KEKE-3310 file (N, C-alpha, C; in steps of 0.2 Angstrom, whole numbers, plus 5000, padded with zeros to 4 digits):
npx = (4515:4519:4514:4506:4493:4478:4471:4475:4474:4467:4456:4458:4452:4458:4457:4460:4472:4486:4499:4514:4509:4495:4482:4475:4488:4495:4486:4485:4498:4498:4488:4496:4506:4501:4496:4485:4480:4481:4473:4476:4466:4467:4463:4460:4474:4480:4482:4496:4502:4496:4503:4518:4517:4513:4525:4530:4524:4527:4524:4522:4505:4496:4487:4473:4462:4450:4439:4428:4418:4414:4404:4407:4422:4420:4415:4424:4432:4428:4425:4438:4443:4433:4436:4450:4451:4439:4432:4426:4435:4436:4433:4440:4435:4443:4440:4439:4433:4431:4427:4436:4430:4421:4427:4435:4427:4417:4404:4393:4390:4396:4393:4379:4384:4398:4395:4387:4397:4407:4396:4395:4407:4412:4403:4392:4398:4402:4391:4390:4402:4401:4390:4393:4400:4397:4391:4403:4408:4397:4399:4411:4407:4410:4418:4414:4425:4423:4432:4429:4428:4421:4404:4394:4394:4397:4411:4425:4429:4427:4415:4406:4411:4410:4398:4395:4401:4393:4382:4387:4390:4377:4373:4381:4374:4363:4368:4372:4363:4353:4364:4366:4359:4365:4375:4386:4395:4396:4404:4411:4427:4429:4441:4453:4461:4474:4489:4490:4489:4475:4472:4478:4475:4464:4459:4465:4468:4475:4468:4463:4472:4479:4467:4466:4476:4477:4465:4461:4460:4468:4479:4486:4494:4496:4505:4507:4497:4496:4487:4474:4475:4477:4465:4457:4459:4457:4441:4441:4443:4438:4435:4427:4416:4401:4396:4390:4385:4392:4400:4417:4426:4441:4451:4458:4449:4443:4432:4420:4424:4417:4422)
npy = (5429:5423:5422:5428:5430:5441:5440:5428:5420:5426:5434:5447:5462:5478:5494:5509:5513:5522:5530:5526:5533:5531:5528:5517:5509:5506:5498:5486:5483:5480:5470:5458:5457:5451:5440:5437:5439:5448:5460:5472:5488:5498:5514:5521:5531:5533:5521:5516:5522:5516:5502:5506:5508:5496:5488:5490:5483:5471:5458:5462:5461:5458:5470:5475:5483:5496:5505:5513:5519:5512:5498:5487:5485:5482:5470:5463:5460:5454:5443:5438:5437:5428:5416:5417:5416:5409:5415:5429:5439:5451:5469:5483:5498:5513:5526:5540:5555:5573:5585:5600:5612:5607:5609:5618:5631:5633:5630:5636:5639:5626:5618:5605:5594:5590:5589:5578:5570:5569:5562:5551:5544:5544:5539:5534:5525:5514:5506:5500:5494:5487:5477:5467:5461:5453:5439:5434:5438:5434:5421:5419:5426:5437:5455:5471:5488:5505:5522:5536:5553:5562:5565:5571:5584:5601:5606:5617:5621:5610:5608:5600:5588:5584:5583:5572:5561:5560:5555:5542:5537:5535:5527:5515:5513:5506:5496:5488:5482:5477:5467:5461:5447:5438:5436:5447:5460:5477:5492:5508:5518:5533:5543:5554:5569:5565:5566:5562:5560:5563:5573:5583:5588:5595:5613:5623:5612:5613:5620:5609:5603:5611:5612:5598:5597:5604:5601:5587:5575:5564:5568:5572:5564:5570:5564:5550:5536:5524:5520:5520:5512:5499:5500:5497:5486:5476:5479:5473:5458:5444:5447:5458:5452:5452:5465:5477:5490:5500:5516:5519:5529:5534:5544:5552:5557:5569:5570:5569:5581:5597:5610)
npz = (4333:4349:4366:4383:4391:4395:4383:4376:4362:4355:4341:4332:4323:4319:4317:4312:4313:4309:4313:4321:4333:4334:4343:4342:4337:4348:4354:4346:4349:4362:4361:4355:4363:4372:4369:4356:4339:4328:4315:4304:4297:4281:4274:4257:4253:4263:4268:4264:4276:4287:4284:4286:4299:4304:4301:4313:4325:4335:4328:4313:4306:4293:4281:4280:4265:4269:4265:4276:4269:4258:4253:4247:4250:4265:4265:4259:4268:4277:4271:4268:4284:4287:4280:4284:4298:4303:4314:4325:4337:4343:4339:4336:4334:4326:4320:4313:4305:4298:4289:4286:4286:4297:4308:4320:4326:4318:4317:4314:4301:4293:4278:4273:4265:4270:4283:4282:4276:4289:4297:4290:4293:4304:4313:4308:4302:4312:4312:4300:4297:4308:4307:4295:4300:4312:4310:4312:4325:4332:4333:4341:4353:4353:4355:4352:4352:4352:4350:4357:4361:4375:4371:4377:4382:4374:4367:4365:4347:4341:4338:4323:4324:4335:4337:4330:4335:4346:4340:4338:4349:4355:4344:4347:4358:4352:4344:4353:4360:4348:4343:4357:4358:4352:4360:4357:4363:4365:4366:4372:4373:4382:4380:4386:4380:4368:4359:4345:4327:4321:4331:4330:4320:4323:4324:4336:4346:4358:4367:4372:4377:4388:4398:4403:4408:4421:4426:4427:4440:4443:4435:4419:4404:4388:4380:4381:4379:4384:4397:4390:4378:4387:4395:4384:4378:4388:4388:4376:4380:4389:4401:4404:4401:4405:4401:4392:4381:4387:4392:4395:4404:4400:4406:4416:4424:4422:4418:4427:4436:4441:4442)
capx = (4518:4515:4511:4503:4489:4472:4468:4477:4472:4460:4458:4457:4453:4460:4455:4461:4480:4490:4505:4515:4507:4489:4479:4473:4492:4496:4480:4488:4504:4498:4485:4501:4511:4497:4495:4483:4484:4479:4473:4472:4464:4469:4460:4464:4481:4483:4484:4504:4505:4497:4510:4524:4516:4512:4531:4536:4523:4531:4525:4519:4502:4491:4484:4470:4459:4445:4436:4421:4410:4413:4402:4410:4429:4418:4412:4430:4437:4424:4426:4444:4443:4429:4443:4457:4449:4431:4427:4431:4435:4435:4434:4441:4434:4445:4439:4436:4435:4428:4431:4439:4423:4416:4428:4438:4422:4413:4399:4386:4393:4397:4388:4377:4388:4403:4393:4386:4405:4407:4393:4396:4414:4413:4397:4386:4402:4400:4387:4392:4407:4399:4384:4393:4406:4390:4390:4411:4409:4394:4405:4417:4404:4415:4418:4417:4425:4425:4433:4425:4428:4414:4398:4390:4394:4400:4417:4429:4434:4425:4409:4402:4413:4407:4389:4396:4403:4386:4378:4391:4388:4369:4373:4383:4367:4358:4370:4372:4354:4352:4368:4367:4356:4368:4382:4392:4396:4398:4406:4416:4431:4429:4448:4456:4467:4483:4493:4489:4489:4469:4472:4483:4472:4459:4461:4464:4468:4479:4464:4459:4480:4478:4463:4466:4483:4474:4457:4461:4461:4472:4484:4486:4498:4495:4509:4504:4490:4496:4481:4469:4475:4475:4458:4454:4462:4453:4436:4440:4444:4433:4436:4420:4411:4394:4396:4389:4381:4392:4407:4422:4430:4449:4453:4462:4443:4442:4424:4417:4425:4413:4426)
capy = (5429:5418:5427:5423:5437:5440:5439:5424:5416:5429:5435:5456:5467:5484:5500:5516:5512:5529:5530:5522:5536:5531:5525:5511:5506:5504:5492:5482:5482:5477:5463:5455:5455:5447:5434:5439:5438:5454:5461:5480:5490:5506:5516:5525:5534:5531:5513:5515:5525:5510:5497:5507:5506:5488:5485:5493:5481:5466:5454:5462:5459:5459:5477:5474:5490:5496:5512:5512:5523:5507:5493:5482:5486:5478:5465:5460:5462:5450:5436:5437:5434:5421:5411:5415:5412:5406:5419:5436:5439:5458:5472:5490:5505:5519:5528:5547:5561:5578:5591:5606:5617:5605:5611:5624:5637:5635:5627:5639:5638:5620:5615:5599:5590:5590:5587:5572:5567:5569:5559:5544:5540:5544:5537:5528:5517:5509:5501:5499:5490:5480:5472:5461:5455:5450:5433:5428:5440:5428:5413:5419:5428:5443:5462:5477:5491:5511:5526:5542:5560:5564:5568:5574:5593:5605:5608:5622:5619:5603:5607:5594:5579:5584:5580:5566:5558:5559:5550:5537:5534:5534:5519:5509:5508:5501:5492:5483:5481:5474:5461:5456:5442:5434:5436:5451:5466:5485:5496:5512:5521:5540:5544:5560:5570:5560:5570:5559:5564:5567:5576:5588:5590:5599:5618:5624:5606:5614:5620:5604:5600:5615:5608:5593:5597:5608:5599:5579:5573:5560:5572:5568:5565:5572:5558:5543:5533:5518:5519:5521:5506:5495:5500:5496:5478:5474:5479:5465:5452:5440:5451:5461:5446:5455:5472:5479:5500:5505:5520:5521:5536:5535:5554:5554:5560:5575:5571:5570:5586:5604:5615)
capz = (4340:4354:4371:4387:4393:4394:4376:4373:4356:4350:4335:4333:4318:4322:4313:4314:4315:4307:4314:4330:4341:4335:4349:4339:4339:4356:4357:4342:4351:4367:4361:4352:4368:4379:4364:4352:4334:4324:4308:4304:4291:4281:4269:4253:4250:4272:4268:4264:4283:4290:4281:4288:4305:4306:4301:4320:4329:4337:4324:4308:4303:4287:4283:4275:4263:4272:4268:4279:4265:4253:4257:4245:4254:4270:4261:4255:4273:4281:4268:4272:4290:4287:4277:4287:4306:4304:4318:4326:4345:4345:4332:4336:4329:4329:4314:4313:4300:4299:4282:4289:4288:4302:4314:4321:4326:4311:4316:4310:4293:4289:4274:4275:4262:4273:4291:4281:4277:4296:4301:4288:4293:4311:4317:4303:4301:4316:4312:4293:4299:4314:4306:4293:4305:4318:4313:4316:4330:4336:4333:4347:4358:4353:4358:4348:4355:4349:4353:4357:4365:4379:4367:4383:4383:4370:4367:4359:4342:4340:4332:4320:4327:4343:4336:4326:4342:4351:4337:4336:4357:4353:4339:4350:4362:4348:4340:4360:4360:4344:4344:4362:4359:4348:4364:4354:4367:4364:4373:4370:4380:4382:4381:4385:4373:4365:4353:4339:4320:4322:4337:4328:4313:4325:4325:4342:4349:4363:4372:4376:4382:4394:4401:4406:4413:4426:4429:4429:4446:4441:4431:4412:4400:4383:4374:4384:4379:4388:4399:4385:4375:4392:4396:4378:4377:4393:4385:4372:4383:4391:4409:4403:4399:4406:4402:4386:4380:4391:4389:4402:4405:4405:4405:4421:4430:4420:4414:4433:4439:4440:4439)
cpx = (4516:4515:4507:4500:4483:4467:4471:4475:4467:4463:4453:4458:4454:4459:4459:4469:4482:4496:4507:4512:4500:4486:4478:4482:4495:4492:4482:4494:4503:4493:4489:4505:4508:4492:4489:4485:4478:4478:4472:4470:4465:4463:4462:4472:4484:4485:4492:4506:4504:4501:4514:4521:4515:4519:4533:4533:4527:4530:4520:4513:4499:4489:4479:4465:4453:4444:4429:4414:4410:4412:4405:4419:4426:4418:4417:4433:4434:4425:4433:4446:4438:4433:4448:4457:4445:4428:4431:4430:4434:4438:4434:4440:4437:4445:4435:4437:4429:4431:4433:4434:4420:4420:4432:4435:4419:4407:4391:4385:4394:4392:4387:4381:4394:4401:4391:4392:4405:4404:4394:4401:4413:4408:4394:4393:4403:4396:4387:4397:4405:4394:4387:4397:4401:4393:4398:4414:4405:4396:4408:4414:4410:4414:4419:4418:4425:4427:4429:4429:4420:4410:4392:4389:4397:4407:4419:4430:4431:4420:4406:4405:4412:4399:4390:4400:4396:4382:4381:4390:4383:4369:4376:4380:4364:4361:4371:4367:4353:4357:4368:4363:4359:4376:4389:4390:4399:4399:4411:4420:4431:4436:4450:4459:4472:4483:4493:4490:4481:4469:4473:4479:4466:4461:4461:4465:4471:4474:4464:4466:4478:4472:4462:4470:4479:4469:4458:4464:4467:4480:4484:4490:4499:4499:4508:4498:4491:4488:4475:4470:4473:4468:4453:4454:4457:4444:4434:4443:4438:4433:4430:4415:4403:4392:4394:4384:4384:4400:4410:4426:4437:4452:4455:4457:4442:4433:4418:4416:4420:4417:4434)
cpy = (5426:5422:5425:5429:5435:5441:5432:5419:5419:5432:5441:5459:5472:5489:5505:5517:5518:5528:5526:5526:5536:5529:5518:5506:5502:5498:5487:5480:5478:5471:5458:5453:5452:5440:5433:5440:5445:5456:5468:5483:5499:5508:5520:5527:5534:5525:5513:5517:5518:5503:5498:5508:5500:5485:5485:5487:5475:5461:5458:5460:5461:5467:5475:5482:5490:5504:5511:5516:5516:5501:5487:5480:5480:5472:5460:5458:5454:5445:5435:5435:5428:5416:5409:5412:5409:5412:5427:5437:5447:5461:5481:5494:5512:5523:5533:5552:5566:5581:5597:5611:5614:5606:5618:5632:5639:5633:5629:5640:5633:5618:5606:5592:5587:5587:5580:5567:5564:5563:5552:5542:5540:5542:5532:5521:5512:5504:5496:5494:5483:5474:5466:5457:5452:5443:5428:5432:5436:5421:5413:5423:5436:5450:5468:5483:5499:5516:5532:5546:5563:5568:5571:5582:5594:5609:5614:5620:5612:5601:5601:5588:5578:5578:5573:5560:5556:5555:5545:5534:5531:5526:5513:5506:5504:5497:5485:5481:5475:5467:5457:5448:5437:5433:5440:5458:5471:5489:5500:5515:5528:5542:5551:5563:5567:5565:5564:5562:5566:5571:5583:5591:5596:5605:5621:5619:5608:5618:5615:5600:5604:5613:5603:5593:5599:5605:5591:5578:5569:5562:5568:5569:5565:5565:5553:5542:5525:5515:5517:5514:5500:5493:5497:5488:5475:5473:5473:5459:5450:5444:5456:5457:5449:5462:5474:5487:5502:5510:5521:5525:5535:5542:5558:5557:5565:5577:5571:5577:5594:5608:5613)
cpz = (4346:4360:4376:4392:4393:4389:4372:4368:4353:4345:4334:4325:4320:4317:4316:4316:4309:4307:4321:4335:4339:4341:4347:4338:4343:4358:4353:4345:4359:4368:4360:4357:4371:4373:4359:4347:4329:4315:4307:4297:4289:4275:4263:4252:4258:4273:4268:4272:4288:4290:4284:4298:4309:4305:4308:4325:4329:4333:4318:4306:4298:4288:4275:4271:4264:4271:4270:4274:4259:4255:4252:4247:4261:4268:4262:4262:4277:4278:4270:4278:4290:4285:4283:4294:4306:4311:4320:4333:4346:4339:4337:4332:4330:4323:4315:4308:4299:4294:4287:4289:4294:4307:4316:4324:4320:4310:4314:4302:4291:4284:4277:4271:4265:4281:4288:4280:4283:4299:4298:4292:4300:4315:4313:4304:4306:4317:4306:4293:4304:4311:4301:4296:4309:4316:4314:4322:4334:4337:4339:4352:4359:4355:4352:4352:4352:4355:4352:4362:4367:4373:4373:4384:4375:4371:4362:4354:4338:4336:4331:4322:4334:4343:4334:4330:4348:4347:4336:4345:4356:4349:4343:4355:4358:4347:4349:4362:4355:4344:4350:4363:4355:4354:4361:4360:4363:4368:4369:4377:4376:4384:4382:4380:4373:4360:4350:4332:4318:4325:4334:4321:4315:4327:4334:4349:4359:4369:4377:4381:4390:4400:4404:4410:4420:4431:4431:4436:4447:4437:4424:4406:4393:4376:4378:4382:4381:4392:4394:4381:4381:4393:4389:4376:4383:4391:4380:4374:4385:4399:4408:4402:4399:4406:4393:4385:4386:4390:4397:4401:4408:4402:4411:4427:4427:4419:4423:4438:4437:4437:4443)
residu = (MET:ALA:GLY:SER:GLY:ILE:VAL:GLU:GLY:LYS:LYS:PHE:LEU:ILE:THR:GLY:VAL:LEU:THR:ASP:ALA:SER:LEU:ALA:PHE:ASN:VAL:ALA:ARG:LEU:ALA:GLN:GLU:HIS:GLY:ALA:GLU:VAL:VAL:LEU:THR:GLY:ALA:GLY:ARG:GLY:ILE:ARG:LEU:THR:GLU:ARG:ALA:ALA:ARG:ARG:LEU:PRO:ASP:PRO:PRO:ASP:VAL:LEU:PRO:CYS:ASP:VAL:THR:LEU:PRO:ASP:GLU:ILE:GLU:ALA:VAL:ARG:ALA:ASP:LEU:GLU:GLN:ARG:TRP:GLY:ARG:LEU:ASP:GLY:LEU:LEU:HIS:ALA:ILE:GLY:PHE:ALA:PRO:ALA:SER:CYS:LEU:GLY:GLY:ASN:PHE:LEU:HIS:ALA:PRO:TRP:GLU:ASP:VAL:ALA:THR:ALA:LEU:ASN:ILE:SER:ALA:TYR:SER:LEU:ALA:SER:LEU:THR:SER:PRO:MET:ALA:PRO:LEU:LEU:ALA:GLU:ALA:LYS:GLY:ALA:VAL:VAL:GLY:LEU:THR:PHE:ASP:ALA:SER:VAL:ALA:TRP:PRO:VAL:TYR:ASP:TRP:MET:GLY:VAL:ALA:LYS:ALA:ALA:PHE:GLU:SER:ALA:ALA:ARG:TYR:LEU:ALA:LYS:SER:LEU:GLY:PRO:GLN:GLY:ILE:ARG:VAL:ASN:LEU:ILE:SER:ALA:GLY:PRO:ILE:ARG:THR:MET:ALA:ALA:LYS:SER:ILE:PRO:GLY:PHE:ALA:GLU:PHE:GLU:ASP:ALA:TRP:THR:GLU:ARG:ALA:PRO:LEU:GLY:TRP:ASP:ILE:THR:ASP:SER:GLU:ALA:VAL:ALA:ARG:SER:THR:LEU:ALA:LEU:MET:SER:ASP:TRP:PHE:GLY:GLY:THR:THR:GLY:GLU:ILE:VAL:HIS:VAL:ASP:GLY:GLY:TYR:HIS:ALA:MET:GLY:ALA)
# end
């Protein structure tokens, strides 16, 4: 789809699209509207949902299978993109998962096997996905952007996913350090709560909704992801060419309020 905007001509790999309510879906939509070409990834049985959502984008993109726990699938995506584009201007990491035992107030009793799954998919995958893509990203002096939820404090019901996000945020800093010499930027968006499929899977998610409505000085609409998508796309563009290792809060100002 031809367009005109801050990412005109860019080539983006976007993960984490499950439905048209996904944060990543709106990033993909905006990217296309501003002139970028995108490819999506999906995993396992969920890839059918990704393919369905892809058909709702302005220019339905290809969907590549990519389970981030399977190195062979990551390598297949890398090989596809190398042949397809020869470079990668941006990678959006919008992947997270924790077994039910790791959420909902069960912090003290979650078994290691489930915690390991949460850490692998929600934190380690930032490195396991980015590292093979580094040569393609370096070719374009590209950007990696990940979506997080403020891991500087403990939240109700978030439990081991909160720990995974803390690891995710630390991994982003180490990737920024490791990849910076190749001209690759790594930044995160710390988003306020949005009513996505992932959010609905968290027991007690309504507690976040109520708190944000009351305390965010700019206000917060849990059904509107436009501000998050716009900020994400800006970080993926050349407009933040001197920024890496950063966490940009797009949460209505909630993170800065003491009470």
